N, CA, C, O and the ligand as a Tripos MOL2 file, in Angstrom:
@<TRIPOS>MOLECULE
protein
  269   267    68     0     0
PROTEIN
NO_CHARGES

@<TRIPOS>ATOM
      1 N          24.1130   -8.8940   28.6880 N.3       1 MET1
      2 CA         22.7880   -8.1550   28.8480 C.3       1 MET1
      3 C          21.8630   -8.4990   27.6750 C.2       1 MET1
      4 O          22.2550   -9.0610   26.6520 O.2       1 MET1
      5 N          20.6810   -8.1360   27.8940 N.am      2 SER2
      6 CA         19.5860   -8.4120   26.9390 C.3       2 SER2
      7 C          19.7830   -7.5160   25.6500 C.2       2 SER2
      8 O          20.2690   -6.3870   25.7220 O.2       2 SER2
      9 N          19.3810   -8.0860   24.4890 N.am      3 GLU3
     10 CA         19.5770   -7.3520   23.3060 C.3       3 GLU3
     11 C          18.1020   -6.9780   22.8060 C.2       3 GLU3
     12 O          17.9070   -6.5350   21.6740 O.2       3 GLU3
     13 N          17.1420   -7.1790   23.6810 N.am      4 ALA4
     14 CA         15.7320   -6.9500   23.3360 C.3       4 ALA4
     15 C          15.4760   -5.5580   22.8800 C.2       4 ALA4
     16 O          14.6540   -5.3410   21.9900 O.2       4 ALA4
     17 N          16.1700   -4.5770   23.4740 N.am      5 LEU5
     18 CA         15.9460   -3.2960   23.1580 C.3       5 LEU5
     19 C          16.4960   -2.7630   21.8790 C.2       5 LEU5
     20 O          16.2710   -1.6130   21.5020 O.2       5 LEU5
     21 N          17.2300   -3.6330   21.2100 N.am      6 GLN6
     22 CA         17.7850   -3.3040   19.9060 C.3       6 GLN6
     23 C          16.6660   -3.2890   18.9480 C.2       6 GLN6
     24 O          16.1090   -4.3100   18.5450 O.2       6 GLN6
     25 N          16.3400   -2.0060   18.5770 N.am      7 GLN7
     26 CA         15.1940   -1.8770   17.7150 C.3       7 GLN7
     27 C          15.5850   -1.6590   16.1780 C.2       7 GLN7
     28 O          16.3930   -0.8150   15.7900 O.2       7 GLN7
     29 N          14.9370   -2.4880   15.4260 N.am      8 GLN8
     30 CA         15.0940   -2.4020   13.9910 C.3       8 GLN8
     31 C          13.8300   -1.9000   13.3060 C.2       8 GLN8
     32 O          12.7310   -2.2030   13.7700 O.2       8 GLN8
     33 N          13.9430   -1.1730   12.2630 N.am      9 HIS9
     34 CA         12.7870   -0.7450   11.5800 C.3       9 HIS9
     35 C          12.1540   -1.9920   10.6820 C.2       9 HIS9
     36 O          12.4490   -2.1910    9.5040 O.2       9 HIS9
     37 N          11.3370   -2.6980   11.3700 N.am     10 GLU10
     38 CA         10.7090   -3.7670   10.6340 C.3      10 GLU10
     39 C           9.2270   -3.5160   10.4880 C.2      10 GLU10
     40 O           8.4230   -4.4310   10.3150 O.2      10 GLU10
     41 N           8.8880   -2.2100   10.5670 N.am     11 LEU11
     42 CA          7.4440   -1.8610   10.4080 C.3      11 LEU11
     43 C           7.0950   -1.4420    9.0460 C.2      11 LEU11
     44 O           6.0700   -0.8050    8.7980 O.2      11 LEU11
     45 N           7.9510   -1.8020    8.1670 N.am     12 THR12
     46 CA          7.6720   -1.5100    6.7240 C.3      12 THR12
     47 C           6.7300   -2.4960    6.1780 C.2      12 THR12
     48 O           6.6660   -3.6430    6.6210 O.2      12 THR12
     49 N           5.9870   -2.0500    5.2020 N.am     13 HIS13
     50 CA          5.1230   -2.9330    4.5030 C.3      13 HIS13
     51 C           5.3470   -2.8650    3.0100 C.2      13 HIS13
     52 O           5.8950   -1.8850    2.5050 O.2      13 HIS13
     53 N           4.9480   -3.8470    2.3320 N.am     14 HIS14
     54 CA          5.0630   -3.9760    0.9020 C.3      14 HIS14
     55 C           3.8630   -3.2990    0.2230 C.2      14 HIS14
     56 O           2.7490   -3.8130    0.3230 O.2      14 HIS14
     57 N           4.0530   -2.1820   -0.4530 N.am     15 CYS15
     58 CA          2.9760   -1.4580   -1.0320 C.3      15 CYS15
     59 C           2.5310   -2.1720   -2.2740 C.2      15 CYS15
     60 O           3.3270   -2.4810   -3.1610 O.2      15 CYS15
     61 N           1.2090   -2.4350   -2.3250 N.am     16 ILE16
     62 CA          0.6520   -3.2120   -3.4780 C.3      16 ILE16
     63 C           0.6220   -2.3940   -4.8460 C.2      16 ILE16
     64 O           0.6160   -2.9350   -5.9520 O.2      16 ILE16
     65 N           0.6070   -1.1430   -4.6450 N.am     17 ILE17
     66 CA          0.6080   -0.2040   -5.8700 C.3      17 ILE17
     67 C           1.9900   -0.0930   -6.4430 C.2      17 ILE17
     68 O           2.1930   -0.4790   -7.5940 O.2      17 ILE17
     69 N           2.9280    0.3980   -5.7270 N.am     18 CYS18
     70 CA          4.2420    0.7400   -6.2670 C.3      18 CYS18
     71 C           5.2010   -0.3790   -6.0100 C.2      18 CYS18
     72 O           6.2440   -0.4520   -6.6600 O.2      18 CYS18
     73 N           4.8860   -1.2720   -5.0690 N.am     19 GLY19
     74 CA          5.7580   -2.4100   -4.7680 C.3      19 GLY19
     75 C           6.9660   -2.0820   -3.9630 C.2      19 GLY19
     76 O           7.8910   -2.8940   -3.9320 O.2      19 GLY19
     77 N           7.0350   -0.9400   -3.2980 N.am     20 ARG20
     78 CA          8.1000   -0.6050   -2.4600 C.3      20 ARG20
     79 C           7.8550   -0.9400   -1.0330 C.2      20 ARG20
     80 O           6.7200   -1.1860   -0.6230 O.2      20 ARG20
     81 N           8.8920   -0.9510   -0.2850 N.am     21 GLN21
     82 CA          8.8150   -1.0850    1.1770 C.3      21 GLN21
     83 C           8.7130    0.2410    1.8170 C.2      21 GLN21
     84 O           9.6380    1.0470    1.7180 O.2      21 GLN21
     85 N           7.5320    0.5290    2.5280 N.am     22 LYS22
     86 CA          7.2470    1.8030    3.1510 C.3      22 LYS22
     87 C           6.8080    1.6200    4.5700 C.2      22 LYS22
     88 O           6.2690    0.5880    4.9670 O.2      22 LYS22
     89 N           7.0660    2.6890    5.3360 N.am     23 GLU23
     90 CA          6.5540    2.6600    6.6990 C.3      23 GLU23
     91 C           5.2510    3.3340    6.8340 C.2      23 GLU23
     92 O           4.3970    2.8580    7.5830 O.2      23 GLU23
     93 N           5.0380    4.4270    6.1490 N.am     24 GLU24
     94 CA          3.8120    5.1730    6.2510 C.3      24 GLU24
     95 C           2.7670    4.7860    5.1800 C.2      24 GLU24
     96 O           3.0430    4.7560    3.9800 O.2      24 GLU24
     97 N           1.5920    4.5010    5.6690 N.am     25 GLY25
     98 CA          0.5430    4.1660    4.6380 C.3      25 GLY25
     99 C          -0.6750    3.7540    5.3100 C.2      25 GLY25
    100 O          -0.8550    3.9270    6.5150 O.2      25 GLY25
    101 N          -1.5750    3.1660    4.4660 N.am     26 ILE26
    102 CA         -2.8380    2.6720    5.0020 C.3      26 ILE26
    103 C          -2.9730    1.1800    4.6040 C.2      26 ILE26
    104 O          -2.4130    0.6910    3.6230 O.2      26 ILE26
    105 N          -3.7620    0.5170    5.4550 N.am     27 MET27
    106 CA         -4.1430   -0.8910    5.1610 C.3      27 MET27
    107 C          -5.5660   -0.9560    4.6270 C.2      27 MET27
    108 O          -6.5200   -0.4640    5.2300 O.2      27 MET27
    109 N          -5.6540   -1.5740    3.4920 N.am     28 ILE28
    110 CA         -7.0570   -1.8440    2.8820 C.3      28 ILE28
    111 C          -7.0940   -3.3590    2.7870 C.2      28 ILE28
    112 O          -6.2150   -4.0330    2.2500 O.2      28 ILE28
    113 N          -8.3040   -3.8770    3.4170 N.am     29 VAL29
    114 CA         -8.4720   -5.2840    3.5590 C.3      29 VAL29
    115 C          -7.1450   -5.7800    4.3520 C.2      29 VAL29
    116 O          -6.9120   -5.4130    5.5040 O.2      29 VAL29
    117 N          -6.3950   -6.5510    3.7040 N.am     30 SER30
    118 CA         -5.0880   -7.0060    4.3240 C.3      30 SER30
    119 C          -3.8760   -6.4920    3.5270 C.2      30 SER30
    120 O          -2.7530   -6.9720    3.6810 O.2      30 SER30
    121 N          -4.1480   -5.5110    2.6810 N.am     31 GLU31
    122 CA         -3.0240   -5.0470    1.7650 C.3      31 GLU31
    123 C          -2.7300   -3.6400    2.2200 C.2      31 GLU31
    124 O          -3.5340   -2.8810    2.7610 O.2      31 GLU31
    125 N          -1.4490   -3.3910    1.9210 N.am     32 PHE32
    126 CA         -0.8580   -2.0720    2.2990 C.3      32 PHE32
    127 C          -0.7900   -1.1020    1.1360 C.2      32 PHE32
    128 O          -0.4120   -1.5150    0.0400 O.2      32 PHE32
    129 N          -1.1200    0.1070    1.3070 N.am     33 ILE33
    130 CA         -0.9230    1.1400    0.2770 C.3      33 ILE33
    131 C          -0.0310    2.2620    0.9740 C.2      33 ILE33
    132 O          -0.4100    2.8100    2.0100 O.2      33 ILE33
    133 N           1.0360    2.5370    0.4220 N.am     34 CYS34
    134 CA          1.9230    3.5260    1.0200 C.3      34 CYS34
    135 C           1.2640    4.9740    0.7930 C.2      34 CYS34
    136 O           0.4710    5.2180   -0.1170 O.2      34 CYS34
    137 N           1.6950    5.8770    1.7290 N.am     35 GLU35
    138 CA          1.1090    7.2200    1.6920 C.3      35 GLU35
    139 C           1.3090    7.9280    0.3150 C.2      35 GLU35
    140 O           0.4630    8.6840   -0.1610 O.2      35 GLU35
    141 N           2.4440    7.6370   -0.2620 N.am     36 ASP36
    142 CA          2.6340    8.3380   -1.5540 C.3      36 ASP36
    143 C           1.5400    7.9040   -2.5750 C.2      36 ASP36
    144 O           0.9830    8.7540   -3.2700 O.2      36 ASP36
    145 N           1.2350    6.5940   -2.6660 N.am     37 CYS37
    146 CA          0.2620    6.0720   -3.5370 C.3      37 CYS37
    147 C          -1.0600    6.4740   -3.1270 C.2      37 CYS37
    148 O          -1.8900    6.7840   -3.9820 O.2      37 CYS37
    149 N          -1.3380    6.4980   -1.8720 N.am     38 GLU38
    150 CA         -2.6860    6.9880   -1.3930 C.3      38 GLU38
    151 C          -2.9340    8.4030   -1.7360 C.2      38 GLU38
    152 O          -4.0470    8.7500   -2.1290 O.2      38 GLU38
    153 N          -1.9180    9.2740   -1.6040 N.am     39 THR39
    154 CA         -2.0130   10.6690   -1.9380 C.3      39 THR39
    155 C          -2.2580   10.7770   -3.4260 C.2      39 THR39
    156 O          -3.0500   11.5910   -3.9020 O.2      39 THR39
    157 N          -1.5270    9.9010   -4.1600 N.am     40 GLU40
    158 CA         -1.6060    9.9690   -5.6210 C.3      40 GLU40
    159 C          -2.9740    9.5970   -6.1200 C.2      40 GLU40
    160 O          -3.5520   10.1910   -7.0300 O.2      40 GLU40
    161 N          -3.4560    8.5420   -5.4390 N.am     41 MET41
    162 CA         -4.8740    8.0850   -5.7310 C.3      41 MET41
    163 C          -5.9150    9.0810   -5.5090 C.2      41 MET41
    164 O          -6.7670    9.3010   -6.3690 O.2      41 MET41
    165 N          -5.8810    9.7500   -4.2860 N.am     42 VAL42
    166 CA         -6.7440   10.7390   -3.8810 C.3      42 VAL42
    167 C          -6.9200   11.8980   -4.8410 C.2      42 VAL42
    168 O          -8.0260   12.3510   -5.1370 O.2      42 VAL42
    169 N          -5.6930   12.3800   -5.3420 N.am     43 LYS43
    170 CA         -5.7510   13.4630   -6.2730 C.3      43 LYS43
    171 C          -5.8100   13.0750   -7.6980 C.2      43 LYS43
    172 O          -5.8150   13.9420   -8.5720 O.2      43 LYS43
    173 N          -5.8550   11.7930   -7.9770 N.am     44 THR44
    174 CA         -5.9860   11.4360   -9.3620 C.3      44 THR44
    175 C          -7.4510   11.5470   -9.8390 C.2      44 THR44
    176 O          -8.3760   11.0440   -9.2010 O.2      44 THR44
    177 N          -7.6050   12.1850  -10.9120 N.am     45 ASP45
    178 CA         -8.9520   12.4120  -11.4780 C.3      45 ASP45
    179 C          -9.4200   11.1340  -12.1340 C.2      45 ASP45
    180 O          -8.6350   10.3180  -12.6160 O.2      45 ASP45
    181 N         -10.6850   11.0010  -12.1290 N.am     46 VAL46
    182 CA        -11.2700    9.7590  -12.7380 C.3      46 VAL46
    183 C         -10.9530    9.6720  -14.1900 C.2      46 VAL46
    184 O         -10.9490    8.5650  -14.7280 O.2      46 VAL46
    185 N         -10.6920   10.7320  -14.8540 N.am     47 ARG47
    186 CA        -10.4020   10.7830  -16.2560 C.3      47 ARG47
    187 C          -9.0130   10.6400  -16.5050 C.2      47 ARG47
    188 O          -8.5830   10.4900  -17.6490 O.2      47 ARG47
    189 N          -8.2630   10.6790  -15.4660 N.am     48 ASP48
    190 CA         -6.7660   10.5770  -15.5800 C.3      48 ASP48
    191 C          -6.4070    9.1900  -16.0230 C.2      48 ASP48
    192 O          -7.0940    8.2210  -15.6980 O.2      48 ASP48
    193 N          -5.2920    9.0910  -16.7930 N.am     49 ALA49
    194 CA         -4.8090    7.8230  -17.3650 C.3      49 ALA49
    195 C          -4.4500    6.9300  -16.2450 C.2      49 ALA49
    196 O          -4.6050    5.7200  -16.4130 O.2      49 ALA49
    197 N          -3.9900    7.3730  -15.1250 N.am     50 LYS50
    198 CA         -3.5180    6.5630  -14.0720 C.3      50 LYS50
    199 C          -4.6970    5.8940  -13.2920 C.2      50 LYS50
    200 O          -4.4970    4.8590  -12.6570 O.2      50 LYS50
    201 N          -5.8700    6.4630  -13.3410 N.am     51 TYR51
    202 CA         -6.9510    5.9430  -12.6110 C.3      51 TYR51
    203 C          -7.3160    4.4780  -12.7620 C.2      51 TYR51
    204 O          -7.4560    3.7360  -11.7900 O.2      51 TYR51
    205 N          -7.4700    4.0830  -14.0640 N.am     52 PRO52
    206 CA         -7.6700    2.6700  -14.2850 C.3      52 PRO52
    207 C          -6.5800    1.7270  -13.7530 C.2      52 PRO52
    208 O          -6.8460    0.6010  -13.3340 O.2      52 PRO52
    209 N          -5.3810    2.2250  -13.7900 N.am     53 PHE53
    210 CA         -4.3230    1.4680  -13.2020 C.3      53 PHE53
    211 C          -4.4760    1.2010  -11.6510 C.2      53 PHE53
    212 O          -4.1630    0.1140  -11.1640 O.2      53 PHE53
    213 N          -4.9580    2.2130  -10.9280 N.am     54 PHE54
    214 CA         -5.1730    2.0920   -9.5490 C.3      54 PHE54
    215 C          -6.3010    1.2100   -9.3340 C.2      54 PHE54
    216 O          -6.2070    0.3630   -8.4460 O.2      54 PHE54
    217 N          -7.3680    1.2950  -10.0370 N.am     55 ILE55
    218 CA         -8.5070    0.4600   -9.9380 C.3      55 ILE55
    219 C          -8.1480   -0.9970  -10.1310 C.2      55 ILE55
    220 O          -8.5700   -1.8810   -9.3860 O.2      55 ILE55
    221 N          -7.3630   -1.2040  -11.1470 N.am     56 HIS56
    222 CA         -6.8880   -2.5250  -11.4630 C.3      56 HIS56
    223 C          -6.2270   -3.1900  -10.2800 C.2      56 HIS56
    224 O          -6.5170   -4.3210   -9.8900 O.2      56 HIS56
    225 N          -5.2990   -2.3870   -9.7260 N.am     57 ARG57
    226 CA         -4.5130   -2.8070   -8.6020 C.3      57 ARG57
    227 C          -5.4440   -3.0800   -7.3820 C.2      57 ARG57
    228 O          -5.2540   -4.0550   -6.6560 O.2      57 ARG57
    229 N          -6.4650   -2.1820   -7.1750 N.am     58 MET58
    230 CA         -7.3360   -2.3400   -5.9930 C.3      58 MET58
    231 C          -8.1270   -3.5820   -6.1350 C.2      58 MET58
    232 O          -8.3430   -4.3300   -5.1810 O.2      58 MET58
    233 N          -8.5880   -3.8090   -7.4220 N.am     59 LYS59
    234 CA         -9.4130   -5.0460   -7.7030 C.3      59 LYS59
    235 C          -8.6380   -6.3610   -7.1840 C.2      59 LYS59
    236 O          -9.1930   -7.2480   -6.5350 O.2      59 LYS59
    237 N          -7.3820   -6.3660   -7.5290 N.am     60 ARG60
    238 CA         -6.6670   -7.5150   -7.0670 C.3      60 ARG60
    239 C          -6.7820   -7.7820   -5.5750 C.2      60 ARG60
    240 O          -6.8500   -8.9220   -5.1150 O.2      60 ARG60
    241 N          -6.7980   -6.7410   -4.8860 N.am     61 ILE61
    242 CA         -6.9260   -6.8460   -3.3600 C.3      61 ILE61
    243 C          -8.3180   -7.4920   -3.0130 C.2      61 ILE61
    244 O          -8.3830   -8.4000   -2.1840 O.2      61 ILE61
    245 N          -9.3900   -7.0230   -3.6390 N.am     62 PHE62
    246 CA        -10.6600   -7.4570   -3.3570 C.3      62 PHE62
    247 C         -11.0340   -8.9200   -3.8420 C.2      62 PHE62
    248 O         -11.8390   -9.6530   -3.2670 O.2      62 PHE62
    249 N         -10.3430   -9.2220   -4.9610 N.am     63 TYR63
    250 CA        -10.4540  -10.5510   -5.4670 C.3      63 TYR63
    251 C          -9.9030  -11.5480   -4.5560 C.2      63 TYR63
    252 O         -10.4550  -12.6160   -4.2890 O.2      63 TYR63
    253 N          -8.6860  -11.1100   -4.0520 N.am     64 LYS64
    254 CA         -7.9610  -11.9510   -3.1340 C.3      64 LYS64
    255 C          -8.7860  -12.2800   -1.9110 C.2      64 LYS64
    256 O          -8.7980  -13.3860   -1.3700 O.2      64 LYS64
    257 N          -9.4980  -11.1860   -1.5080 N.am     65 LYS65
    258 CA        -10.4050  -11.3810   -0.2420 C.3      65 LYS65
    259 C         -11.4730  -12.4300   -0.4590 C.2      65 LYS65
    260 O         -11.7520  -13.2640    0.4020 O.2      65 LYS65
    261 N         -12.0670  -12.3580   -1.6520 N.am     66 GLU66
    262 CA        -13.1850  -13.2820   -1.9530 C.3      66 GLU66
    263 C         -12.6660  -14.6220   -2.2020 C.2      66 GLU66
    264 O         -13.3220  -15.5940   -1.8270 O.2      66 GLU66
    265 N         -11.4990  -14.7730   -2.8260 N.am     67 GLY67
    266 CA        -10.9200  -16.0480   -3.2620 C.3      67 GLY67
    267 C         -10.5370  -16.7620   -1.9540 C.2      67 GLY67
    268 O         -10.0170  -17.8780   -1.9890 O.2      67 GLY67
    269 ZN          3.1600    2.7650   -2.9640 Zn       68 ZN68
@<TRIPOS>BOND
     1     1     2 1
     2     2     3 1
     3     3     4 2
     4     3     5 am
     5     5     6 1
     6     6     7 1
     7     7     8 2
     8     7     9 am
     9     9    10 1
    10    10    11 1
    11    11    12 2
    12    11    13 am
    13    13    14 1
    14    14    15 1
    15    15    16 2
    16    15    17 am
    17    17    18 1
    18    18    19 1
    19    19    20 2
    20    19    21 am
    21    21    22 1
    22    22    23 1
    23    23    24 2
    24    23    25 am
    25    25    26 1
    26    26    27 1
    27    27    28 2
    28    27    29 am
    29    29    30 1
    30    30    31 1
    31    31    32 2
    32    31    33 am
    33    33    34 1
    34    34    35 1
    35    35    36 2
    36    35    37 am
    37    37    38 1
    38    38    39 1
    39    39    40 2
    40    39    41 am
    41    41    42 1
    42    42    43 1
    43    43    44 2
    44    43    45 am
    45    45    46 1
    46    46    47 1
    47    47    48 2
    48    47    49 am
    49    49    50 1
    50    50    51 1
    51    51    52 2
    52    51    53 am
    53    53    54 1
    54    54    55 1
    55    55    56 2
    56    55    57 am
    57    57    58 1
    58    58    59 1
    59    59    60 2
    60    59    61 am
    61    61    62 1
    62    62    63 1
    63    63    64 2
    64    63    65 am
    65    65    66 1
    66    66    67 1
    67    67    68 2
    68    67    69 am
    69    69    70 1
    70    70    71 1
    71    71    72 2
    72    71    73 am
    73    73    74 1
    74    74    75 1
    75    75    76 2
    76    75    77 am
    77    77    78 1
    78    78    79 1
    79    79    80 2
    80    79    81 am
    81    81    82 1
    82    82    83 1
    83    83    84 2
    84    83    85 am
    85    85    86 1
    86    86    87 1
    87    87    88 2
    88    87    89 am
    89    89    90 1
    90    90    91 1
    91    91    92 2
    92    91    93 am
    93    93    94 1
    94    94    95 1
    95    95    96 2
    96    95    97 am
    97    97    98 1
    98    98    99 1
    99    99   100 2
   100    99   101 am
   101   101   102 1
   102   102   103 1
   103   103   104 2
   104   103   105 am
   105   105   106 1
   106   106   107 1
   107   107   108 2
   108   107   109 am
   109   109   110 1
   110   110   111 1
   111   111   112 2
   112   111   113 am
   113   113   114 1
   114   114   115 1
   115   115   116 2
   116   115   117 am
   117   117   118 1
   118   118   119 1
   119   119   120 2
   120   119   121 am
   121   121   122 1
   122   122   123 1
   123   123   124 2
   124   123   125 am
   125   125   126 1
   126   126   127 1
   127   127   128 2
   128   127   129 am
   129   129   130 1
   130   130   131 1
   131   131   132 2
   132   131   133 am
   133   133   134 1
   134   134   135 1
   135   135   136 2
   136   135   137 am
   137   137   138 1
   138   138   139 1
   139   139   140 2
   140   139   141 am
   141   141   142 1
   142   142   143 1
   143   143   144 2
   144   143   145 am
   145   145   146 1
   146   146   147 1
   147   147   148 2
   148   147   149 am
   149   149   150 1
   150   150   151 1
   151   151   152 2
   152   151   153 am
   153   153   154 1
   154   154   155 1
   155   155   156 2
   156   155   157 am
   157   157   158 1
   158   158   159 1
   159   159   160 2
   160   159   161 am
   161   161   162 1
   162   162   163 1
   163   163   164 2
   164   163   165 am
   165   165   166 1
   166   166   167 1
   167   167   168 2
   168   167   169 am
   169   169   170 1
   170   170   171 1
   171   171   172 2
   172   171   173 am
   173   173   174 1
   174   174   175 1
   175   175   176 2
   176   175   177 am
   177   177   178 1
   178   178   179 1
   179   179   180 2
   180   179   181 am
   181   181   182 1
   182   182   183 1
   183   183   184 2
   184   183   185 am
   185   185   186 1
   186   186   187 1
   187   187   188 2
   188   187   189 am
   189   189   190 1
   190   190   191 1
   191   191   192 2
   192   191   193 am
   193   193   194 1
   194   194   195 1
   195   195   196 2
   196   195   197 am
   197   197   198 1
   198   198   199 1
   199   199   200 2
   200   199   201 am
   201   201   202 1
   202   202   203 1
   203   203   204 2
   204   203   205 am
   205   205   206 1
   206   206   207 1
   207   207   208 2
   208   207   209 am
   209   209   210 1
   210   210   211 1
   211   211   212 2
   212   211   213 am
   213   213   214 1
   214   214   215 1
   215   215   216 2
   216   215   217 am
   217   217   218 1
   218   218   219 1
   219   219   220 2
   220   219   221 am
   221   221   222 1
   222   222   223 1
   223   223   224 2
   224   223   225 am
   225   225   226 1
   226   226   227 1
   227   227   228 2
   228   227   229 am
   229   229   230 1
   230   230   231 1
   231   231   232 2
   232   231   233 am
   233   233   234 1
   234   234   235 1
   235   235   236 2
   236   235   237 am
   237   237   238 1
   238   238   239 1
   239   239   240 2
   240   239   241 am
   241   241   242 1
   242   242   243 1
   243   243   244 2
   244   243   245 am
   245   245   246 1
   246   246   247 1
   247   247   248 2
   248   247   249 am
   249   249   250 1
   250   250   251 1
   251   251   252 2
   252   251   253 am
   253   253   254 1
   254   254   255 1
   255   255   256 2
   256   255   257 am
   257   257   258 1
   258   258   259 1
   259   259   260 2
   260   259   261 am
   261   261   262 1
   262   262   263 1
   263   263   264 2
   264   263   265 am
   265   265   266 1
   266   266   267 1
   267   267   268 2
@<TRIPOS>SUBSTRUCTURE
     1 MET1         2 RESIDUE 1 A MET
     2 SER2         6 RESIDUE 1 A SER
     3 GLU3        10 RESIDUE 1 A GLU
     4 ALA4        14 RESIDUE 1 A ALA
     5 LEU5        18 RESIDUE 1 A LEU
     6 GLN6        22 RESIDUE 1 A GLN
     7 GLN7        26 RESIDUE 1 A GLN
     8 GLN8        30 RESIDUE 1 A GLN
     9 HIS9        34 RESIDUE 1 A HIS
    10 GLU10       38 RESIDUE 1 A GLU
    11 LEU11       42 RESIDUE 1 A LEU
    12 THR12       46 RESIDUE 1 A THR
    13 HIS13       50 RESIDUE 1 A HIS
    14 HIS14       54 RESIDUE 1 A HIS
    15 CYS15       58 RESIDUE 1 A CYS
    16 ILE16       62 RESIDUE 1 A ILE
    17 ILE17       66 RESIDUE 1 A ILE
    18 CYS18       70 RESIDUE 1 A CYS
    19 GLY19       74 RESIDUE 1 A GLY
    20 ARG20       78 RESIDUE 1 A ARG
    21 GLN21       82 RESIDUE 1 A GLN
    22 LYS22       86 RESIDUE 1 A LYS
    23 GLU23       90 RESIDUE 1 A GLU
    24 GLU24       94 RESIDUE 1 A GLU
    25 GLY25       98 RESIDUE 1 A GLY
    26 ILE26      102 RESIDUE 1 A ILE
    27 MET27      106 RESIDUE 1 A MET
    28 ILE28      110 RESIDUE 1 A ILE
    29 VAL29      114 RESIDUE 1 A VAL
    30 SER30      118 RESIDUE 1 A SER
    31 GLU31      122 RESIDUE 1 A GLU
    32 PHE32      126 RESIDUE 1 A PHE
    33 ILE33      130 RESIDUE 1 A ILE
    34 CYS34      134 RESIDUE 1 A CYS
    35 GLU35      138 RESIDUE 1 A GLU
    36 ASP36      142 RESIDUE 1 A ASP
    37 CYS37      146 RESIDUE 1 A CYS
    38 GLU38      150 RESIDUE 1 A GLU
    39 THR39      154 RESIDUE 1 A THR
    40 GLU40      158 RESIDUE 1 A GLU
    41 MET41      162 RESIDUE 1 A MET
    42 VAL42      166 RESIDUE 1 A VAL
    43 LYS43      170 RESIDUE 1 A LYS
    44 THR44      174 RESIDUE 1 A THR
    45 ASP45      178 RESIDUE 1 A ASP
    46 VAL46      182 RESIDUE 1 A VAL
    47 ARG47      186 RESIDUE 1 A ARG
    48 ASP48      190 RESIDUE 1 A ASP
    49 ALA49      194 RESIDUE 1 A ALA
    50 LYS50      198 RESIDUE 1 A LYS
    51 TYR51      202 RESIDUE 1 A TYR
    52 PRO52      206 RESIDUE 1 A PRO
    53 PHE53      210 RESIDUE 1 A PHE
    54 PHE54      214 RESIDUE 1 A PHE
    55 ILE55      218 RESIDUE 1 A ILE
    56 HIS56      222 RESIDUE 1 A HIS
    57 ARG57      226 RESIDUE 1 A ARG
    58 MET58      230 RESIDUE 1 A MET
    59 LYS59      234 RESIDUE 1 A LYS
    60 ARG60      238 RESIDUE 1 A ARG
    61 ILE61      242 RESIDUE 1 A ILE
    62 PHE62      246 RESIDUE 1 A PHE
    63 TYR63      250 RESIDUE 1 A TYR
    64 LYS64      254 RESIDUE 1 A LYS
    65 LYS65      258 RESIDUE 1 A LYS
    66 GLU66      262 RESIDUE 1 A GLU
    67 GLY67      266 RESIDUE 1 A GLY
    68 ZN68       269 GROUP 0 **** ****
């Protein structure tokens, strides 16, 4: 019989922020950000020390797009 129905969880993406394999998240340009990091970014204050880190990571995405 067919094994086509054998489902594996291959819907994971490599998060560009934390570098982990996650299922839930958002795609920005062609890069994936997991929901944990997205939540983290949303609630991160501009003056927070983590903010420049996120921006730095995000920039890499957009540079890649232009390049
Ligand atoms: Zn992440």
